[in-house]
C-alpha positions as CSV (number, residue, x, y, z in Angstrom):
1,X,-64.0,12.1,18.9
2,X,-65.6,10.1,15.8
3,X,-64.9,6.3,15.5
4,X,-64.4,4.4,12.3
5,X,-66.5,1.6,12.1
6,X,-65.4,-1.7,10.5
7,X,-68.3,-1.6,8.4
8,X,-68.1,2.0,7.5
9,X,-66.9,3.2,3.8
10,X,-64.1,5.3,5.9
11,X,-63.0,2.0,7.0
12,X,-62.8,0.4,3.8
13,X,-61.0,3.4,2.0
14,X,-58.3,3.5,4.9
15,X,-57.7,0.0,4.7
16,X,-57.3,0.0,0.8
17,X,-54.9,2.9,1.1
18,X,-52.8,1.1,3.8
19,X,-53.1,-2.0,1.3
20,X,-52.0,0.0,-1.5
21,X,-49.2,1.6,0.7
22,X,-47.6,-1.6,1.5
23,X,-47.8,-2.8,-1.9
24,X,-45.8,0.0,-2.9
25,X,-43.0,-0.5,-0.1
26,X,-42.7,-4.2,-1.1
27,X,-42.5,-3.6,-5.0
28,X,-40.0,-0.7,-4.1
29,X,-38.1,-3.2,-2.0
30,X,-38.4,-5.8,-4.7
31,X,-36.5,-3.4,-7.1
32,X,-33.9,-2.1,-4.8
33,X,-30.7,-2.9,-6.7
34,X,-27.6,-3.9,-4.6
35,X,-24.2,-2.4,-5.4
36,X,-20.8,-4.5,-5.4
37,X,-18.1,-2.0,-5.3
38,X,-14.7,-3.4,-6.3
39,X,-11.5,-1.3,-6.0
40,X,-7.9,-1.9,-6.5
41,X,-4.9,-0.2,-5.1
42,X,-2.5,1.2,-7.3
43,X,-3.8,-0.3,-10.8
44,X,-3.2,1.3,-13.9
45,X,-5.1,0.3,-16.9
46,X,-2.3,-2.6,-17.9
47,X,-5.1,-5.0,-18.3
48,X,-6.0,-7.2,-21.4
49,X,-9.6,-5.6,-21.7
50,X,-7.8,-2.2,-22.0
51,X,-5.7,-3.6,-24.9
52,X,-2.3,-4.3,-22.8
53,X,-0.6,-7.2,-24.7
54,X,0.4,-10.5,-22.8
55,X,-1.2,-9.4,-19.5
56,X,-3.4,-12.1,-18.1
57,X,-6.6,-11.0,-16.9
58,X,-9.3,-13.4,-17.6
59,X,-11.8,-12.3,-14.9
60,X,-12.0,-8.8,-15.1
61,X,-12.2,-9.5,-19.0
62,X,-14.9,-11.1,-18.3
63,X,-16.6,-8.5,-16.3
64,X,-15.7,-6.2,-19.0
65,X,-17.9,-8.3,-21.4
66,X,-20.9,-7.4,-19.2
67,X,-20.0,-3.7,-18.6
68,X,-19.6,-0.5,-20.0
69,X,-15.8,0.1,-20.0
70,X,-14.9,3.7,-19.9
71,X,-11.8,4.1,-21.8
72,X,-10.9,7.6,-20.5
73,X,-11.6,7.6,-16.6
74,X,-9.3,9.6,-14.3
75,X,-8.9,10.1,-10.7
76,X,-9.1,13.7,-9.2
77,X,-5.9,13.4,-7.3
78,X,-3.2,10.7,-8.0
79,X,-2.6,9.7,-4.4
80,X,-4.7,7.4,-2.4
81,X,-5.7,9.5,0.6
82,X,-7.1,12.5,-1.5
83,X,-8.5,10.3,-4.5
84,X,-10.7,8.0,-2.0
85,X,-11.8,10.6,0.0
86,X,-13.0,12.4,-3.3
87,X,-14.5,9.2,-4.9
88,X,-16.3,8.4,-1.6
89,X,-17.8,12.1,-1.0
90,X,-18.5,12.8,-4.5
91,X,-16.3,16.1,-4.1
92,X,-13.0,17.2,-5.8
93,X,-10.2,17.3,-3.3
94,X,-10.3,21.0,-3.0
95,X,-14.0,20.9,-1.5
96,X,-12.9,18.0,0.9
97,X,-9.6,19.9,1.9
98,X,-7.9,16.6,1.5
99,X,-4.9,16.9,-0.4
100,X,-2.2,14.3,1.5
101,X,-2.6,10.5,3.0
102,X,-3.5,9.7,6.6
103,X,-6.5,12.0,6.7
104,X,-10.3,11.4,6.5
105,X,-13.0,14.0,5.5
106,X,-14.6,14.0,8.9
107,X,-11.5,16.2,9.8
108,X,-12.5,18.9,7.3
109,X,-16.1,18.7,6.2
110,X,-17.7,16.4,9.1
111,X,-21.2,17.1,8.0
112,X,-20.9,15.3,4.4
113,X,-22.6,12.2,3.6
114,X,-20.5,9.5,2.2
115,X,-21.5,7.5,-0.8
116,X,-22.0,4.2,1.3
117,X,-23.2,6.1,4.2
118,X,-26.1,7.5,1.8
119,X,-27.1,4.0,1.1
120,X,-26.9,3.0,4.7
121,X,-29.2,5.8,5.8
122,X,-31.6,4.7,3.2
123,X,-32.0,1.0,4.3
124,X,-29.1,-0.6,2.3
125,X,-26.6,-2.8,4.3
126,X,-23.1,-0.9,3.9
127,X,-20.2,-3.1,4.5
128,X,-16.5,-2.5,3.9
129,X,-13.8,-5.4,3.5
130,X,-10.2,-4.1,3.4
131,X,-9.5,-0.7,2.1
132,X,-11.8,1.9,0.8
133,X,-10.6,5.0,2.6
134,X,-6.7,5.7,3.2
135,X,-4.6,2.7,4.8
136,X,-0.6,3.1,5.6
137,X,-0.1,-0.2,3.3
138,X,1.4,-2.3,4.2
139,X,1.6,-1.6,7.9
140,X,-2.3,-1.1,8.4
141,X,-3.1,-4.4,6.7
142,X,-5.5,-6.0,9.1
143,X,-6.7,-2.8,11.0
144,X,-9.5,-0.4,10.2
145,X,-6.8,2.2,8.6
146,X,-7.9,5.8,8.2
147,X,-11.6,4.8,8.1
148,X,-14.8,6.4,8.6
149,X,-17.1,4.6,10.8
150,X,-20.3,6.5,10.0
151,X,-20.1,4.9,6.4
152,X,-20.2,1.3,7.3
153,X,-22.2,-1.3,9.6
154,X,-19.7,-4.0,9.0
155,X,-15.9,-3.6,8.5
156,X,-13.6,-6.9,8.0
157,X,-10.1,-6.4,7.9
158,X,-8.4,-9.8,7.5
159,X,-4.2,-9.9,7.2
160,X,-2.6,-12.4,5.2
161,X,1.2,-13.8,5.1
162,X,2.0,-10.9,2.9
163,X,1.7,-9.0,5.9
164,X,2.1,-11.1,9.1
165,X,5.2,-13.2,7.9
166,X,7.2,-12.2,4.9
167,X,8.1,-8.7,5.4
168,X,11.6,-9.7,6.4
169,X,11.6,-11.7,3.0
170,X,11.1,-8.4,0.6
171,X,13.5,-6.9,-1.6
172,X,13.3,-3.2,-1.6
173,X,15.5,-0.5,-3.3
174,X,15.8,1.1,0.2
175,X,16.3,-1.8,3.0
176,X,12.8,-2.1,5.1
177,X,11.2,0.6,3.2
178,X,7.8,-0.7,1.5
179,X,4.7,1.0,1.0
180,X,6.3,4.2,-0.6
181,X,9.2,2.3,-2.2
182,X,9.4,-0.1,-5.0
183,X,9.8,-3.3,-3.6
184,X,8.7,-7.1,-4.1
185,X,8.6,-10.7,-3.2
186,X,7.5,-13.8,-4.9
187,X,5.9,-15.7,-2.2
188,X,6.2,-19.7,-1.4
189,X,2.8,-19.3,0.4
190,X,-0.4,-20.5,-1.5
191,X,-2.8,-17.9,-3.0
192,X,-5.3,-18.6,0.0
193,X,-3.0,-17.5,2.7
194,X,-2.7,-13.9,1.2
195,X,-4.7,-10.8,2.1
196,X,-6.5,-10.4,-1.0
197,X,-7.8,-14.1,-1.1
198,X,-8.7,-13.6,2.3
199,X,-10.7,-10.5,1.2
200,X,-12.5,-12.5,-1.4
201,X,-13.6,-15.2,1.2
202,X,-14.9,-12.8,3.5
203,X,-17.2,-11.1,0.5
204,X,-18.4,-14.5,-0.2
205,X,-19.2,-15.1,3.7
206,X,-20.9,-11.7,3.4
207,X,-22.8,-12.3,0.2
208,X,-24.0,-15.8,1.2
209,X,-25.8,-14.0,4.1
210,X,-27.1,-11.1,1.9
211,X,-28.7,-13.9,-0.3
212,X,-30.5,-15.2,3.0
213,X,-32.2,-11.4,3.4
214,X,-33.4,-10.7,-0.1
215,X,-36.0,-7.8,1.2
216,X,-32.8,-5.9,2.1
217,X,-30.5,-4.7,-0.6
218,X,-26.9,-4.1,0.1
219,X,-23.5,-1.9,-0.7
220,X,-20.5,-3.8,-0.6
221,X,-17.2,-2.6,-1.0
222,X,-14.3,-4.5,-1.3
223,X,-10.9,-2.9,-1.3
224,X,-8.2,-4.9,-2.5
225,X,-4.4,-4.2,-1.8
226,X,-2.9,-5.3,-4.7
227,X,-1.1,-4.2,-7.0
228,X,0.2,-1.6,-4.2
229,X,3.8,-2.0,-3.0
230,X,5.3,-4.2,-1.7
231,X,4.4,-6.4,-4.9
232,X,3.8,-9.6,-3.1
233,X,2.1,-12.5,-4.7
234,X,2.7,-16.3,-4.8
235,X,5.2,-17.2,-7.1
236,X,3.1,-19.1,-9.5
237,X,1.9,-15.8,-10.8
238,X,5.5,-14.4,-11.3
239,X,6.3,-17.4,-13.3
240,X,3.7,-16.0,-16.1
241,X,6.1,-13.0,-16.6
242,X,9.5,-14.0,-17.0
243,X,11.5,-11.0,-16.2
244,X,13.9,-11.3,-19.1
245,X,10.8,-10.6,-21.5
246,X,9.8,-7.4,-19.6
247,X,10.1,-4.4,-21.4
248,X,11.6,-1.4,-20.0
249,X,11.0,2.5,-21.3
250,X,13.8,3.6,-23.6
251,X,14.3,7.1,-24.8
252,X,13.9,9.1,-21.9
253,X,16.8,11.7,-22.3
254,X,14.9,13.3,-25.5
255,X,11.4,12.6,-23.6
256,X,12.6,14.9,-20.7
257,X,13.6,17.9,-22.4
258,X,10.4,19.9,-23.0
259,X,8.9,18.5,-19.6
260,X,8.7,21.3,-16.7
261,X,10.5,20.7,-13.5
262,X,7.4,20.7,-11.7
263,X,6.0,17.6,-13.7
264,X,9.1,15.7,-12.4
265,X,9.1,16.3,-8.8
266,X,7.3,12.9,-7.9
267,X,10.6,11.3,-9.1
268,X,12.2,9.1,-6.4
269,X,16.2,9.2,-6.0
270,X,16.5,5.5,-5.4
271,X,14.4,4.7,-8.5
272,X,16.1,7.1,-11.0
273,X,19.4,4.7,-10.4
274,X,17.9,1.6,-10.8
275,X,19.6,-0.9,-13.1
276,X,17.8,-2.3,-16.1
277,X,17.4,-6.0,-14.0
278,X,15.6,-3.9,-11.3
279,X,13.3,-2.5,-13.6
280,X,12.4,-5.8,-15.2
281,X,11.8,-7.1,-12.0
282,X,9.6,-4.4,-10.7
283,X,7.6,-4.7,-13.5
284,X,7.6,-8.6,-13.6
285,X,6.2,-8.3,-10.0
286,X,3.8,-5.5,-10.6
287,X,2.2,-7.7,-13.4
288,X,2.3,-11.0,-11.2
289,X,0.1,-8.6,-8.6
290,X,-2.5,-7.6,-11.2
291,X,-2.9,-11.3,-12.1
292,X,-3.2,-12.5,-8.6
293,X,-5.5,-9.5,-8.1
294,X,-7.6,-10.7,-11.1
295,X,-8.2,-14.4,-9.6
296,X,-9.5,-12.6,-6.1
297,X,-11.9,-10.4,-8.4
298,X,-13.1,-13.7,-10.1
299,X,-13.9,-15.7,-6.9
300,X,-16.1,-12.5,-5.9
301,X,-18.1,-12.6,-9.2
302,X,-18.4,-16.0,-8.8
303,X,-20.0,-15.8,-5.4
304,X,-22.4,-13.1,-6.5
305,X,-23.5,-15.6,-9.3
306,X,-23.4,-18.6,-7.1
307,X,-25.7,-16.9,-4.5
308,X,-28.2,-15.6,-7.5
309,X,-27.3,-12.0,-6.7
310,X,-25.7,-10.9,-10.1
311,X,-29.0,-10.3,-11.8
312,X,-29.7,-7.3,-9.6
313,X,-26.7,-5.9,-8.6
314,X,-24.7,-2.7,-10.0
315,X,-21.1,-4.1,-10.1
316,X,-18.2,-1.1,-10.2
317,X,-14.5,-2.1,-10.8
318,X,-12.1,0.7,-10.7
319,X,-8.7,1.8,-8.9
320,X,-7.7,4.8,-6.7
321,X,-5.5,6.2,-9.3
322,X,-3.3,5.0,-12.2
323,X,0.6,4.3,-12.0
324,X,4.0,5.1,-13.6
325,X,6.3,2.0,-14.5
326,X,9.1,4.1,-15.8
327,X,7.5,6.3,-18.5
328,X,8.8,9.9,-18.1
329,X,11.7,8.6,-15.8
330,X,8.6,8.3,-13.3
331,X,7.6,5.2,-11.0
332,X,4.4,4.9,-8.9
333,X,2.0,8.0,-8.9
334,X,1.8,11.5,-8.2
335,X,2.1,13.2,-11.5
336,X,-0.4,14.6,-14.0
337,X,0.9,12.4,-16.9
338,X,-2.1,9.8,-18.4
339,X,-0.2,7.0,-16.7
340,X,-0.9,8.2,-13.1
341,X,-4.2,10.1,-13.6
342,X,-6.0,7.5,-15.6
343,X,-7.7,4.4,-14.0
344,X,-9.8,1.6,-15.1
345,X,-13.7,1.6,-15.0
346,X,-15.9,-0.7,-15.5
347,X,-19.7,-0.6,-14.5
348,X,-22.0,-3.3,-15.0
349,X,-25.6,-2.3,-14.3
350,X,-29.1,-4.3,-15.0
351,X,-30.6,-2.8,-18.1
352,X,-28.1,-1.1,-19.5
353,X,-25.4,-1.7,-22.4
354,X,-22.9,-4.7,-22.1
355,X,-19.5,-5.2,-23.5
356,X,-19.7,-1.6,-25.1
357,X,-16.8,1.3,-24.7
358,X,-17.4,4.7,-23.6
359,X,-14.8,7.1,-25.2
360,X,-15.8,10.3,-23.2
361,X,-13.6,11.5,-20.3
362,X,-15.4,10.8,-16.9
363,X,-14.1,11.3,-13.5
364,X,-14.4,9.3,-9.9
365,X,-16.6,12.2,-8.7
366,X,-19.1,10.9,-11.2
367,X,-19.6,7.4,-9.4
368,X,-21.7,8.9,-6.5
369,X,-24.6,10.4,-8.5
370,X,-24.3,7.5,-10.8
371,X,-24.9,4.8,-8.3
372,X,-27.6,6.6,-6.4
373,X,-29.6,7.2,-9.6
374,X,-29.3,3.6,-10.5
375,X,-30.5,2.5,-7.3
376,X,-33.0,5.2,-6.3
377,X,-30.9,6.6,-3.4
378,X,-31.6,10.0,-2.6
379,X,-28.7,12.2,-3.3
380,X,-27.3,14.8,-1.0
381,X,-27.1,18.5,-2.0
382,X,-23.7,19.7,-3.5
383,X,-22.2,16.6,-5.3
384,X,-19.8,17.7,-8.1
385,X,-19.9,15.1,-10.6
386,X,-22.2,14.1,-13.2
387,X,-24.4,10.8,-13.6
388,X,-22.8,8.4,-15.7
389,X,-26.5,7.0,-16.5
390,X,-26.9,8.1,-20.0
391,X,-23.7,6.7,-21.0
392,X,-24.6,3.6,-19.7
393,X,-27.6,3.6,-21.6
394,X,-25.9,5.1,-25.0
395,X,-22.0,5.1,-25.0
396,X,-22.1,7.7,-27.5
397,X,-23.4,10.2,-24.8
398,X,-20.5,12.6,-24.1
399,X,-21.9,14.3,-20.7
400,X,-19.2,16.9,-19.7
401,X,-16.8,15.6,-22.0
402,X,-13.8,16.4,-19.8
403,X,-12.0,15.5,-16.6
404,X,-9.9,17.3,-13.9
405,X,-6.9,15.9,-12.1
406,X,-4.7,17.6,-9.6
407,X,-1.5,17.4,-7.4
408,X,-0.2,19.5,-4.3
409,X,3.3,20.6,-4.7
410,X,5.6,23.4,-3.0
411,X,5.7,22.5,0.4
412,X,9.2,21.7,1.5
413,X,8.8,17.6,0.5
414,X,5.7,17.0,2.8
415,X,3.5,16.5,-0.4
416,X,6.3,14.1,-1.8
417,X,5.8,12.0,1.3
418,X,2.2,12.3,1.2
419,X,1.7,14.2,4.3
420,X,-1.0,17.1,4.3
421,X,0.8,20.6,4.9
422,X,-0.4,24.2,6.1
423,X,2.8,25.7,4.9
424,X,2.2,29.3,3.0
425,X,3.9,28.0,-0.1
426,X,1.7,25.2,-1.3
427,X,0.8,25.3,-5.0
428,X,-1.0,23.0,-7.3
429,X,-0.7,21.4,-10.9
430,X,-3.9,21.1,-12.6
431,X,-4.6,19.1,-15.6
432,X,-7.6,18.8,-18.0
433,X,-8.2,15.7,-20.0
434,X,-10.4,16.4,-23.1
435,X,-11.1,13.5,-25.9
436,X,-8.0,14.6,-27.8
437,X,-6.1,17.1,-25.5
438,X,-4.3,16.9,-22.1
439,X,-3.5,20.5,-20.9
440,X,-1.6,21.1,-17.6
441,X,-0.7,24.1,-15.8
442,X,1.8,24.2,-12.9
443,X,1.2,26.9,-10.6
444,X,-1.4,28.7,-12.8
445,X,1.3,28.5,-15.4
446,X,4.1,30.3,-13.7
447,X,6.0,27.1,-13.3
448,X,5.2,25.6,-16.6
449,X,2.6,24.1,-19.0
450,X,2.1,20.7,-20.9
451,X,-0.2,20.4,-24.0
452,X,-0.2,16.7,-25.6
453,X,-2.2,16.0,-28.7
454,X,-3.7,12.1,-27.8
455,X,-4.8,11.8,-31.5
456,X,-1.0,11.8,-32.4
457,X,1.1,11.3,-29.2
458,X,-0.7,9.0,-26.7
459,X,2.3,8.3,-24.9
460,X,2.7,12.3,-24.2
461,X,6.1,12.6,-25.4
462,X,6.1,16.0,-27.1
463,X,5.0,19.1,-25.4
464,X,3.4,21.4,-27.6
465,X,2.5,24.2,-25.1
466,X,5.0,26.6,-26.3
467,X,4.5,25.8,-29.9
468,X,3.0,29.1,-31.7
469,X,0.5,26.7,-33.9
470,X,-1.1,25.7,-30.8
471,X,-1.6,29.0,-29.3
472,X,-5.3,29.3,-29.7
473,X,-5.7,25.8,-28.4
474,X,-3.7,26.7,-25.2
475,X,-5.9,29.8,-24.9
476,X,-9.2,27.9,-25.2
477,X,-8.2,25.1,-22.8
478,X,-6.8,27.3,-20.1
479,X,-9.9,29.1,-19.9
480,X,-11.8,25.9,-19.5
481,X,-9.3,24.7,-17.0
482,X,-10.0,27.7,-15.0
483,X,-13.7,26.7,-15.0
484,X,-13.0,23.5,-13.8
485,X,-10.8,24.6,-11.1
486,X,-13.4,26.9,-10.0
487,X,-16.2,24.3,-9.8
488,X,-13.7,21.9,-7.7
489,X,-14.0,24.5,-4.9
490,X,-16.9,24.8,-2.2
491,X,-19.6,27.5,-2.8
492,X,-17.5,29.9,-0.9
493,X,-14.5,29.5,-2.9
494,X,-12.3,28.3,-0.1
495,X,-10.5,25.0,0.6
496,X,-11.4,23.4,3.9
497,X,-9.1,23.4,6.7
498,X,-8.2,19.9,8.1
499,X,-8.4,19.6,12.1
500,X,-5.7,17.3,12.8
501,X,-5.7,14.5,15.5
502,X,-9.2,13.3,15.6
503,X,-7.9,9.5,15.4
504,X,-5.2,7.5,14.3
505,X,-4.9,3.8,12.8
506,X,-3.8,0.9,15.3
507,X,-1.0,-0.8,13.5
508,X,0.1,-4.5,13.7
509,X,3.6,-4.6,15.0
510,X,6.2,-5.6,12.2
């Protein structure tokens, strides 16, 4: 074997190449961006930065001034489990196979690499605090919920007094029913004792340690529980919104005349019989929880700045889906109206536009390719979203310029209760949002169609689908919808089957 002398030209060449490689690796490490991913639970766009009058969200507002605000951002499925699995895999629910709660994508497409897992595999510290995948809220608070262990190397699950002490004090339309029913409580305990405040404290603890290891980037996801029911927050936040001042939706009788029955199947009997006072109190409590959440978001943003991490960190703020507050006689989620499908989305990225608004419709599935591109992380094959980086660099960019949202119906009530079903009578509603239109088909149009013109009817009060002057628009949007639905399926066109019983969460005793 030929040896290399320390004095030879070959040795000098090898050393030069090695030093160049090390310099390149060090430079790449120095450029690697962090990600702070903030997600709320059941939050609609009733935020000051989205134009909601009288709603106090100063911390989300200040993040918006540093971010691109996506005016028309949409979830893929307005229910926690399907939406979160979709967002975190970059796949539509038809490709994850997850159309209900209490499930995880490993039960249907176990080979998929999740968004945080992609970062983790390429050297980032991937940590989760609170709810990212599905939780049975409130009973799973303090546990891992329906989590994916492969996504994280750090999981923190604090539980505050809202979970451990205050359940007996909560007002509910159905006694002792909290997670899927309107329920609320103005707590006498301080902010610091509540779960979301503990999440913010945990985030500060993690960020402090990340700052001490600047050579290793991080992907830190903080999943807040508010404003999900039960609407529990310290009383001082309720005091910002006197119940007597809360508006309630009017004109429902006229509004409901042209809505297909399928569009209203997320109605809950107990919520249809609410008194005006209950409606005002529910809205008060929801807004109180938003302002309480906003304060916790502010604590995390302050921590990021205090530890000197803000200049090299991509920040995302969003929610898993929207939320009704009485519109179209609906409360909560699981509809295909704007209130349920639309989500807040702010992205703050180094070198991108700040304080600007992007009007093009975008989707949760776009976050995976966007964050990996921003941070130089290799993407797995098969992602179904588009990168939003062109829009972050120029908000006039339009990209795909539509968003697809779906729900599952027709399973004997299981979908209404958030459970997966293998019933043969499953069918779906699909809704396409373009800059001007929302077009919806129920069971391929057999159970109804809806068309709303957002240039003249932003509240979606007049269904134009059966109006002859709009026949050409319906035909055009229906064809585009079919293309979108086809693109939401796996390559073989078959929705994956869920394999049940892989694991279940451990619940805290009530």
